[in-house]
VEXNU-112307 format. One record per residue (C-alpha): residue number from 1; y, x, z; residue in three letters. Coordinates in Angstrom, 3 decimals. Each point is the difference from the previous one (the first is absolute). Layout:
# residues N
<site num="NUM" yy="Y" xx="X" zz="Z" residu="ALA"/>
...
This chain:
# residues 194
<site num="1" yy="19.536" xx="44.054" zz="-45.180" residu="MET"/>
<site num="2" yy="-4.095" xx="-0.544" zz="0.543" residu="GLU"/>
<site num="3" yy="-2.744" xx="0.930" zz="2.191" residu="PHE"/>
<site num="4" yy="-2.997" xx="-0.195" zz="-0.891" residu="VAL"/>
<site num="5" yy="-2.923" xx="0.499" zz="3.314" residu="GLN"/>
<site num="6" yy="-3.665" xx="0.114" zz="-0.739" residu="LYS"/>
<site num="7" yy="-3.001" xx="0.358" zz="2.786" residu="LYS"/>
<site num="8" yy="-3.593" xx="-0.186" zz="-1.990" residu="ARG"/>
<site num="9" yy="0.324" xx="-3.359" zz="-2.134" residu="SER"/>
<site num="10" yy="3.170" xx="-1.144" zz="1.452" residu="THR"/>
<site num="11" yy="2.899" xx="0.217" zz="-2.428" residu="LYS"/>
<site num="12" yy="3.559" xx="-1.255" zz="1.956" residu="HIS"/>
<site num="13" yy="3.119" xx="-0.021" zz="-2.603" residu="VAL"/>
<site num="14" yy="3.689" xx="-0.051" zz="1.586" residu="PHE"/>
<site num="15" yy="2.686" xx="-0.321" zz="-2.287" residu="THR"/>
<site num="16" yy="3.680" xx="0.128" zz="0.929" residu="LEU"/>
<site num="17" yy="2.651" xx="-1.597" zz="-2.252" residu="TYR"/>
<site num="18" yy="3.456" xx="-0.478" zz="0.991" residu="ASP"/>
<site num="19" yy="-0.011" xx="-3.726" zz="2.025" residu="HIS"/>
<site num="20" yy="-3.514" xx="-0.106" zz="0.346" residu="TYR"/>
<site num="21" yy="-3.340" xx="1.567" zz="0.069" residu="PHE"/>
<site num="22" yy="-3.283" xx="-0.990" zz="-1.618" residu="ASN"/>
<site num="23" yy="-3.135" xx="0.574" zz="2.555" residu="PHE"/>
<site num="24" yy="-3.692" xx="0.357" zz="-2.165" residu="ALA"/>
<site num="25" yy="-3.761" xx="1.124" zz="1.303" residu="TYR"/>
<site num="26" yy="-2.876" xx="0.152" zz="-1.710" residu="GLU"/>
<site num="27" yy="-3.292" xx="-0.024" zz="1.523" residu="ASP"/>
<site num="28" yy="-3.901" xx="-0.936" zz="-0.223" residu="ARG"/>
<site num="29" yy="1.018" xx="-3.531" zz="1.014" residu="SER"/>
<site num="30" yy="2.756" xx="-0.489" zz="-2.401" residu="GLY"/>
<site num="31" yy="3.391" xx="0.739" zz="-0.958" residu="SER"/>
<site num="32" yy="3.760" xx="-1.648" zz="0.598" residu="SER"/>
<site num="33" yy="3.547" xx="0.989" zz="0.367" residu="ASP"/>
<site num="34" yy="2.591" xx="-1.660" zz="1.828" residu="GLY"/>
<site num="35" yy="3.873" xx="0.985" zz="-0.999" residu="ASP"/>
<site num="36" yy="2.245" xx="-0.443" zz="3.880" residu="LEU"/>
<site num="37" yy="3.947" xx="0.704" zz="-0.295" residu="HIS"/>
<site num="38" yy="0.861" xx="2.674" zz="3.108" residu="TYR"/>
<site num="39" yy="1.329" xx="-1.846" zz="2.413" residu="ALA"/>
<site num="40" yy="-2.946" xx="-2.129" zz="0.633" residu="ASP"/>
<site num="41" yy="-1.658" xx="3.070" zz="0.490" residu="PHE"/>
<site num="42" yy="-1.447" xx="-1.329" zz="3.897" residu="PRO"/>
<site num="43" yy="0.752" xx="2.850" zz="2.846" residu="GLN"/>
<site num="44" yy="-3.015" xx="-0.315" zz="1.273" residu="LYS"/>
<site num="45" yy="-3.298" xx="1.018" zz="-0.649" residu="SER"/>
<site num="46" yy="-4.210" xx="0.301" zz="1.144" residu="SER"/>
<site num="47" yy="-1.867" xx="2.650" zz="-0.509" residu="ILE"/>
<site num="48" yy="-3.810" xx="-1.098" zz="-1.733" residu="GLN"/>
<site num="49" yy="-2.766" xx="1.959" zz="-0.389" residu="ILE"/>
<site num="50" yy="-3.062" xx="-0.129" zz="-2.663" residu="GLU"/>
<site num="51" yy="-2.989" xx="1.809" zz="0.158" residu="GLN"/>
<site num="52" yy="-3.873" xx="-0.358" zz="-0.690" residu="ASN"/>
<site num="53" yy="-1.262" xx="-1.221" zz="3.487" residu="GLU"/>
<site num="54" yy="-3.676" xx="-0.033" zz="-1.442" residu="TRP"/>
<site num="55" yy="0.007" xx="2.873" zz="-0.918" residu="LEU"/>
<site num="56" yy="1.621" xx="1.437" zz="3.542" residu="ARG"/>
<site num="57" yy="-2.782" xx="-1.993" zz="1.723" residu="ASN"/>
<site num="58" yy="-2.567" xx="1.509" zz="-2.112" residu="VAL"/>
<site num="59" yy="0.637" xx="3.077" zz="0.659" residu="GLY"/>
<site num="60" yy="-0.126" xx="-0.056" zz="3.689" residu="TYR"/>
<site num="61" yy="-3.046" xx="-2.231" zz="0.189" residu="LEU"/>
<site num="62" yy="-1.564" xx="3.151" zz="-2.423" residu="TRP"/>
<site num="63" yy="1.445" xx="2.220" zz="2.367" residu="MET"/>
<site num="64" yy="-1.644" xx="-1.964" zz="2.869" residu="VAL"/>
<site num="65" yy="-3.522" xx="-0.035" zz="-2.013" residu="LEU"/>
<site num="66" yy="0.161" xx="3.713" zz="-0.228" residu="GLY"/>
<site num="67" yy="0.383" xx="0.699" zz="3.725" residu="VAL"/>
<site num="68" yy="-2.593" xx="-1.863" zz="0.911" residu="LEU"/>
<site num="69" yy="-2.203" xx="1.395" zz="-2.799" residu="GLN"/>
<site num="70" yy="1.413" xx="3.280" zz="0.913" residu="PHE"/>
<site num="71" yy="-1.101" xx="-0.499" zz="4.118" residu="GLY"/>
<site num="72" yy="-3.407" xx="-1.523" zz="-0.801" residu="TYR"/>
<site num="73" yy="-0.829" xx="3.148" zz="-2.059" residu="ALA"/>
<site num="74" yy="1.196" xx="2.683" zz="3.061" residu="ILE"/>
<site num="75" yy="-1.740" xx="-2.809" zz="2.736" residu="TYR"/>
<site num="76" yy="-3.109" xx="-0.269" zz="-2.264" residu="ALA"/>
<site num="77" yy="-0.135" xx="3.894" zz="-0.486" residu="ASP"/>
<site num="78" yy="0.034" xx="-0.689" zz="-4.182" residu="ALA"/>
<site num="79" yy="1.379" xx="1.502" zz="-2.403" residu="SER"/>
<site num="80" yy="4.304" xx="0.179" zz="0.125" residu="LEU"/>
<site num="81" yy="-0.381" xx="0.723" zz="-4.160" residu="SER"/>
<site num="82" yy="1.793" xx="-2.779" zz="-1.891" residu="GLY"/>
<site num="83" yy="0.858" xx="-2.349" zz="3.495" residu="LYS"/>
<site num="84" yy="3.993" xx="1.303" zz="-0.407" residu="GLY"/>
<site num="85" yy="0.267" xx="-2.001" zz="-3.797" residu="VAL"/>
<site num="86" yy="1.163" xx="-3.525" zz="1.637" residu="TRP"/>
<site num="87" yy="2.749" xx="1.722" zz="2.582" residu="ILE"/>
<site num="88" yy="1.435" xx="1.714" zz="-3.548" residu="LEU"/>
<site num="89" yy="-0.283" xx="-3.123" zz="-1.662" residu="LEU"/>
<site num="90" yy="1.713" xx="-2.380" zz="2.546" residu="GLY"/>
<site num="91" yy="2.692" xx="2.972" zz="0.309" residu="ILE"/>
<site num="92" yy="0.739" xx="0.281" zz="-3.608" residu="ALA"/>
<site num="93" yy="0.257" xx="-4.073" zz="-0.203" residu="CYS"/>
<site num="94" yy="2.848" xx="-0.188" zz="2.372" residu="ILE"/>
<site num="95" yy="2.087" xx="2.777" zz="-1.081" residu="ILE"/>
<site num="96" yy="-0.358" xx="-1.329" zz="-3.465" residu="TRP"/>
<site num="97" yy="1.144" xx="-3.165" zz="2.139" residu="SER"/>
<site num="98" yy="3.018" xx="1.489" zz="1.384" residu="ASN"/>
<site num="99" yy="1.049" xx="2.221" zz="-3.104" residu="TYR"/>
<site num="100" yy="-0.592" xx="-3.456" zz="-1.800" residu="SER"/>
<site num="101" yy="2.796" xx="-2.011" zz="2.398" residu="LYS"/>
<site num="102" yy="2.758" xx="-1.193" zz="-0.959" residu="VAL"/>
<site num="103" yy="3.495" xx="-1.323" zz="2.243" residu="LYS"/>
<site num="104" yy="2.454" xx="-2.274" zz="-1.127" residu="TYR"/>
<site num="105" yy="3.354" xx="-0.426" zz="1.232" residu="THR"/>
<site num="106" yy="0.331" xx="-3.531" zz="-1.130" residu="VAL"/>
<site num="107" yy="3.476" xx="-2.067" zz="-0.622" residu="PHE"/>
<site num="108" yy="-0.470" xx="-3.779" zz="0.849" residu="ARG"/>
<site num="109" yy="2.703" xx="-1.908" zz="-2.469" residu="SER"/>
<site num="110" yy="-0.062" xx="-3.779" zz="-1.287" residu="GLY"/>
<site num="111" yy="-0.680" xx="0.911" zz="-3.147" residu="ARG"/>
<site num="112" yy="-3.491" xx="2.186" zz="0.404" residu="GLY"/>
<site num="113" yy="-0.843" xx="2.965" zz="2.545" residu="ASN"/>
<site num="114" yy="1.457" xx="3.349" zz="-0.938" residu="ILE"/>
<site num="115" yy="-2.702" xx="2.719" zz="0.505" residu="TRP"/>
<site num="116" yy="1.150" xx="4.057" zz="0.147" residu="VAL"/>
<site num="117" yy="-3.497" xx="2.208" zz="-0.123" residu="ILE"/>
<site num="118" yy="1.298" xx="2.582" zz="2.824" residu="GLN"/>
<site num="119" yy="0.321" xx="2.926" zz="-1.746" residu="ASP"/>
<site num="120" yy="2.458" xx="2.674" zz="-0.950" residu="LYS"/>
<site num="121" yy="1.827" xx="-2.197" zz="-1.984" residu="GLN"/>
<site num="122" yy="0.022" xx="-3.054" zz="3.065" residu="HIS"/>
<site num="123" yy="3.060" xx="1.168" zz="1.888" residu="ASP"/>
<site num="124" yy="2.053" xx="0.642" zz="-3.766" residu="GLN"/>
<site num="125" yy="-1.059" xx="-3.231" zz="-1.350" residu="ILE"/>
<site num="126" yy="1.013" xx="-2.285" zz="3.852" residu="ILE"/>
<site num="127" yy="3.504" xx="2.398" zz="0.212" residu="ASP"/>
<site num="128" yy="1.114" xx="-0.486" zz="-3.999" residu="GLU"/>
<site num="129" yy="-0.891" xx="-3.996" zz="0.639" residu="ILE"/>
<site num="130" yy="2.123" xx="0.253" zz="2.724" residu="ASN"/>
<site num="131" yy="2.681" xx="1.587" zz="-0.607" residu="LYS"/>
<site num="132" yy="0.455" xx="-2.318" zz="-3.810" residu="ARG"/>
<site num="133" yy="-0.714" xx="-2.902" zz="2.831" residu="ARG"/>
<site num="134" yy="2.738" xx="1.530" zz="1.578" residu="LYS"/>
<site num="135" yy="2.442" xx="-0.019" zz="-2.687" residu="SER"/>
<site num="136" yy="-0.781" xx="-3.765" zz="-1.312" residu="GLN"/>
<site num="137" yy="0.788" xx="-2.074" zz="3.674" residu="LEU"/>
<site num="138" yy="3.463" xx="2.352" zz="0.063" residu="LEU"/>
<site num="139" yy="0.504" xx="-0.994" zz="-3.899" residu="GLN"/>
<site num="140" yy="-0.755" xx="-3.587" zz="1.153" residu="TRP"/>
<site num="141" yy="1.226" xx="-0.577" zz="2.863" residu="PHE"/>
<site num="142" yy="2.243" xx="3.425" zz="1.643" residu="GLY"/>
<site num="143" yy="3.624" xx="-1.831" zz="-0.987" residu="ASP"/>
<site num="144" yy="1.644" xx="-2.232" zz="2.059" residu="VAL"/>
<site num="145" yy="-0.116" xx="-3.510" zz="-1.937" residu="ASN"/>
<site num="146" yy="3.381" xx="-2.341" zz="0.899" residu="PRO"/>
<site num="147" yy="-1.815" xx="-2.615" zz="-1.202" residu="GLU"/>
<site num="148" yy="-2.670" xx="-0.567" zz="1.912" residu="ASN"/>
<site num="149" yy="-0.250" xx="-0.944" zz="3.637" residu="ASP"/>
<site num="150" yy="1.981" xx="2.359" zz="2.279" residu="LEU"/>
<site num="151" yy="-3.495" xx="-0.305" zz="2.745" residu="ASP"/>
<site num="152" yy="-2.381" xx="0.413" zz="-2.473" residu="ASN"/>
<site num="153" yy="1.887" xx="2.959" zz="-1.712" residu="GLU"/>
<site num="154" yy="-0.299" xx="2.022" zz="4.157" residu="ILE"/>
<site num="155" yy="-3.645" xx="-0.804" zz="0.052" residu="GLN"/>
<site num="156" yy="-0.792" xx="0.952" zz="-3.693" residu="LYS"/>
<site num="157" yy="1.786" xx="3.483" zz="1.405" residu="PHE"/>
<site num="158" yy="-1.996" xx="0.089" zz="3.125" residu="GLN"/>
<site num="159" yy="-3.368" xx="-0.535" zz="-2.355" residu="TRP"/>
<site num="160" yy="1.279" xx="2.665" zz="-1.982" residu="LEU"/>
<site num="161" yy="-0.097" xx="2.730" zz="2.744" residu="ALA"/>
<site num="162" yy="-2.969" xx="-1.432" zz="1.140" residu="GLU"/>
<site num="163" yy="-1.689" xx="0.608" zz="-3.103" residu="GLN"/>
<site num="164" yy="1.075" xx="3.441" zz="0.253" residu="GLY"/>
<site num="165" yy="2.116" xx="-0.596" zz="-3.032" residu="VAL"/>
<site num="166" yy="2.977" xx="0.912" zz="1.719" residu="LEU"/>
<site num="167" yy="1.321" xx="1.922" zz="3.038" residu="SER"/>
<site num="168" yy="0.821" xx="-1.306" zz="3.797" residu="GLU"/>
<site num="169" yy="4.072" xx="1.000" zz="-1.179" residu="ALA"/>
<site num="170" yy="-0.391" xx="-1.222" zz="-3.365" residu="GLU"/>
<site num="171" yy="-1.443" xx="-3.316" zz="0.910" residu="SER"/>
<site num="172" yy="3.444" xx="-0.090" zz="2.886" residu="GLU"/>
<site num="173" yy="2.112" xx="0.301" zz="-2.693" residu="ASN"/>
<site num="174" yy="-0.852" xx="-2.232" zz="-2.029" residu="LYS"/>
<site num="175" yy="-0.202" xx="-2.153" zz="1.969" residu="ILE"/>
<site num="176" yy="3.084" xx="1.206" zz="1.599" residu="ALA"/>
<site num="177" yy="1.296" xx="-0.932" zz="-4.121" residu="GLN"/>
<site num="178" yy="-1.285" xx="-3.970" zz="0.886" residu="VAL"/>
<site num="179" yy="2.071" xx="-0.345" zz="2.411" residu="GLU"/>
<site num="180" yy="3.331" xx="0.660" zz="-1.360" residu="PHE"/>
<site num="181" yy="-0.763" xx="-2.178" zz="-2.699" residu="LEU"/>
<site num="182" yy="-1.509" xx="-2.782" zz="2.790" residu="LYS"/>
<site num="183" yy="3.619" xx="0.570" zz="1.983" residu="ILE"/>
<site num="184" yy="1.889" xx="0.479" zz="-3.198" residu="GLU"/>
<site num="185" yy="-1.745" xx="-3.249" zz="-1.473" residu="HIS"/>
<site num="186" yy="0.719" xx="-2.147" zz="3.328" residu="SER"/>
<site num="187" yy="3.774" xx="1.113" zz="-0.486" residu="GLY"/>
<site num="188" yy="0.241" xx="-1.065" zz="-3.180" residu="VAL"/>
<site num="189" yy="-1.452" xx="-3.513" zz="0.704" residu="GLN"/>
<site num="190" yy="2.799" xx="-0.606" zz="2.650" residu="ARG"/>
<site num="191" yy="2.459" xx="0.950" zz="-1.880" residu="GLU"/>
<site num="192" yy="-1.360" xx="-2.392" zz="-2.830" residu="TRP"/>
<site num="193" yy="-0.008" xx="-2.518" zz="3.153" residu="LEU"/>
<site num="194" yy="3.623" xx="0.692" zz="0.841" residu="ASN"/>
Protein backbone atom coordinates (compact mmCIF):
# COMPACT_ATOMS: atom_id res chain seq x y z
CA MET A 1 0.00 0.00 0.00
CA GLU A 2 1.33 3.44 -0.85
CA PHE A 3 0.31 6.97 0.11
CA VAL A 4 1.70 9.98 -1.78
CA GLN A 5 1.34 13.49 -0.37
CA LYS A 6 2.28 16.63 -2.32
CA LYS A 7 2.19 20.24 -1.23
CA ARG A 8 4.06 22.86 -3.26
CA SER A 9 7.63 21.57 -3.73
CA THR A 10 7.32 18.96 -0.97
CA LYS A 11 6.55 15.31 -1.70
CA HIS A 12 6.12 12.57 0.94
CA VAL A 13 5.69 8.89 0.09
CA PHE A 14 4.63 6.27 2.63
CA THR A 15 5.10 2.72 1.34
CA LEU A 16 3.57 0.16 3.71
CA TYR A 17 4.96 -3.38 3.65
CA ASP A 18 3.99 -6.38 5.77
CA HIS A 19 6.43 -5.82 8.66
CA TYR A 20 7.69 -2.25 8.19
CA PHE A 21 7.04 0.95 6.27
CA ASN A 22 9.24 3.26 4.27
CA PHE A 23 8.95 7.04 4.61
CA ALA A 24 10.53 9.00 1.75
CA TYR A 25 10.51 12.75 1.29
CA GLU A 26 11.72 15.17 -1.30
CA ASP A 27 11.80 18.96 -1.09
CA ARG A 28 13.93 21.89 -2.23
CA SER A 29 16.65 21.13 0.31
CA GLY A 30 17.09 17.47 -0.70
CA SER A 31 15.62 14.02 -0.27
CA SER A 32 15.88 11.00 1.99
CA ASP A 33 14.06 7.89 3.07
CA GLY A 34 14.07 5.42 5.94
CA ASP A 35 12.48 2.18 7.05
CA LEU A 36 10.71 1.74 10.38
CA HIS A 37 8.98 -1.24 11.98
CA TYR A 38 5.36 -0.49 12.80
CA ALA A 39 6.04 -1.35 16.47
CA ASP A 40 8.58 1.50 16.61
CA PHE A 41 6.10 4.13 15.38
CA PRO A 42 5.83 6.74 18.19
CA GLN A 43 2.48 7.65 19.69
CA LYS A 44 3.40 11.21 20.63
CA SER A 45 3.55 13.88 17.98
CA SER A 46 4.00 17.60 17.51
CA ILE A 47 2.72 20.11 14.97
CA GLN A 48 5.13 21.96 12.69
CA ILE A 49 4.01 24.86 10.48
CA GLU A 50 6.01 25.91 7.45
CA GLN A 51 5.14 29.25 5.90
CA ASN A 52 6.79 32.12 4.09
CA GLU A 53 7.13 34.63 6.92
CA TRP A 54 9.11 37.05 4.78
CA LEU A 55 6.20 37.36 2.33
CA ARG A 56 3.73 37.82 5.19
CA ASN A 57 5.87 40.55 6.80
CA VAL A 58 6.30 42.36 3.46
CA GLY A 59 2.52 42.20 3.02
CA TYR A 60 1.94 43.87 6.39
CA LEU A 61 4.57 46.50 5.63
CA TRP A 62 2.99 47.34 2.27
CA MET A 63 -0.45 47.56 3.87
CA VAL A 64 0.87 50.01 6.47
CA LEU A 65 2.54 52.07 3.71
CA GLY A 66 -0.69 52.03 1.71
CA VAL A 67 -2.76 53.17 4.69
CA LEU A 68 -0.26 55.96 5.45
CA GLN A 69 -0.24 57.05 1.80
CA PHE A 70 -4.02 56.93 1.67
CA GLY A 71 -4.33 58.86 4.98
CA TYR A 72 -1.84 61.51 3.84
CA ALA A 73 -3.73 61.96 0.55
CA ILE A 74 -6.96 62.53 2.47
CA TYR A 75 -5.24 64.91 4.91
CA ALA A 76 -3.57 66.87 2.09
CA ASP A 77 -6.81 66.90 0.09
CA ALA A 78 -4.91 65.27 -2.80
CA SER A 79 -6.24 62.88 -5.39
CA LEU A 80 -6.92 59.35 -4.09
CA SER A 81 -6.27 57.83 -7.49
CA GLY A 82 -3.70 54.99 -7.24
CA LYS A 83 -3.24 55.40 -3.49
CA GLY A 84 -4.70 51.95 -2.62
CA VAL A 85 -2.21 49.95 -4.70
CA TRP A 86 0.07 49.23 -1.73
CA ILE A 87 -2.86 48.06 0.36
CA LEU A 88 -3.96 45.65 -2.38
CA LEU A 89 -0.41 44.36 -2.90
CA GLY A 90 -0.04 43.84 0.87
CA ILE A 91 -3.33 41.93 1.05
CA ALA A 92 -2.26 39.77 -1.91
CA CYS A 93 1.05 38.94 -0.19
CA ILE A 94 -0.70 37.96 3.05
CA ILE A 95 -3.24 35.81 1.19
CA TRP A 96 -0.45 34.06 -0.75
CA SER A 97 1.52 33.53 2.47
CA ASN A 98 -1.49 31.89 4.14
CA TYR A 99 -2.29 29.83 1.04
CA SER A 100 1.24 28.46 0.86
CA LYS A 101 1.31 27.49 4.56
CA VAL A 102 1.95 23.77 5.18
CA LYS A 103 1.07 22.05 8.46
CA TYR A 104 2.76 18.80 9.45
CA THR A 105 2.24 16.26 12.20
CA VAL A 106 5.75 15.21 13.26
CA PHE A 107 6.49 11.87 14.92
CA ARG A 108 9.99 11.75 16.40
CA SER A 109 11.56 8.29 16.46
CA GLY A 110 15.04 7.00 17.14
CA ARG A 111 15.59 6.57 13.41
CA GLY A 112 14.49 10.06 12.39
CA ASN A 113 11.38 12.15 12.12
CA ILE A 114 8.26 11.10 10.25
CA TRP A 115 6.46 14.11 8.78
CA VAL A 116 2.81 13.70 7.74
CA ILE A 117 1.31 16.60 5.79
CA GLN A 118 -2.05 17.63 7.23
CA ASP A 119 -4.20 17.03 4.17
CA LYS A 120 -7.12 14.75 3.28
CA GLN A 121 -4.89 11.62 3.58
CA HIS A 122 -3.40 12.58 6.97
CA ASP A 123 -5.80 10.62 9.20
CA GLN A 124 -5.89 7.63 6.86
CA ILE A 125 -2.08 7.32 6.89
CA ILE A 126 -1.79 7.55 10.67
CA ASP A 127 -4.73 5.18 11.25
CA GLU A 128 -3.30 2.55 8.89
CA ILE A 129 0.18 2.72 10.47
CA ASN A 130 -1.31 2.50 13.99
CA LYS A 131 -3.49 -0.45 12.97
CA ARG A 132 -0.42 -2.27 11.68
CA ARG A 133 1.53 -1.22 14.79
CA LYS A 134 -1.07 -2.82 17.03
CA SER A 135 -1.04 -5.98 14.94
CA GLN A 136 2.76 -6.20 15.01
CA LEU A 137 2.97 -5.64 18.77
CA LEU A 138 0.37 -8.37 19.32
CA GLN A 139 2.31 -10.69 17.04
CA TRP A 140 5.58 -10.01 18.87
CA PHE A 141 4.36 -9.76 22.47
CA GLY A 142 0.71 -10.88 22.61
CA ASP A 143 1.22 -14.45 23.82
CA VAL A 144 2.25 -15.66 27.25
CA ASN A 145 5.83 -16.93 27.17
CA PRO A 146 6.32 -19.33 30.12
CA GLU A 147 10.10 -19.28 29.57
CA ASN A 148 10.30 -15.59 30.49
CA ASP A 149 10.34 -14.32 34.06
CA LEU A 150 6.69 -14.29 35.07
CA ASP A 151 6.88 -10.81 36.65
CA ASN A 152 8.27 -9.48 33.37
CA GLU A 153 5.37 -11.14 31.55
CA ILE A 154 2.90 -9.30 33.80
CA GLN A 155 4.67 -5.98 33.12
CA LYS A 156 4.62 -6.77 29.39
CA PHE A 157 0.82 -7.11 29.34
CA GLN A 158 0.38 -3.99 31.46
CA TRP A 159 2.58 -2.13 28.96
CA LEU A 160 0.53 -3.45 26.03
CA ALA A 161 -2.61 -2.11 27.73
CA GLU A 162 -0.93 1.29 28.26
CA GLN A 163 -0.02 1.36 24.56
CA GLY A 164 -3.67 0.74 23.62
CA VAL A 165 -2.80 -2.59 22.01
CA LEU A 166 -4.81 -4.63 24.54
CA SER A 167 -7.96 -3.54 26.31
CA GLU A 168 -7.95 -3.60 30.11
CA ALA A 169 -10.05 -6.78 30.06
CA GLU A 170 -7.69 -8.49 27.60
CA SER A 171 -4.69 -7.42 29.67
CA GLU A 172 -6.26 -8.73 32.90
CA ASN A 173 -7.04 -12.03 31.15
CA LYS A 174 -3.41 -12.41 30.01
CA ILE A 175 -2.14 -11.47 33.49
CA ALA A 176 -4.46 -14.09 35.02
CA GLN A 177 -2.93 -16.68 32.66
CA VAL A 178 0.56 -15.62 33.79
CA GLU A 179 -0.42 -15.80 37.47
CA PHE A 180 -1.88 -19.26 36.90
CA LEU A 181 1.42 -20.34 35.34
CA LYS A 182 3.25 -18.80 38.29
CA ILE A 183 1.17 -20.82 40.78
CA GLU A 184 1.51 -23.95 38.66
CA HIS A 185 5.27 -23.40 38.31
CA SER A 186 5.77 -22.92 42.08
CA GLY A 187 3.74 -26.11 42.76
CA VAL A 188 6.00 -28.09 40.41
CA GLN A 189 9.10 -26.75 42.19
CA ARG A 190 7.74 -27.80 45.62
CA GLU A 191 7.03 -31.31 44.34
CA TRP A 192 10.52 -31.54 42.88
CA LEU A 193 12.11 -30.45 46.16
CA ASN A 194 10.19 -33.08 48.21
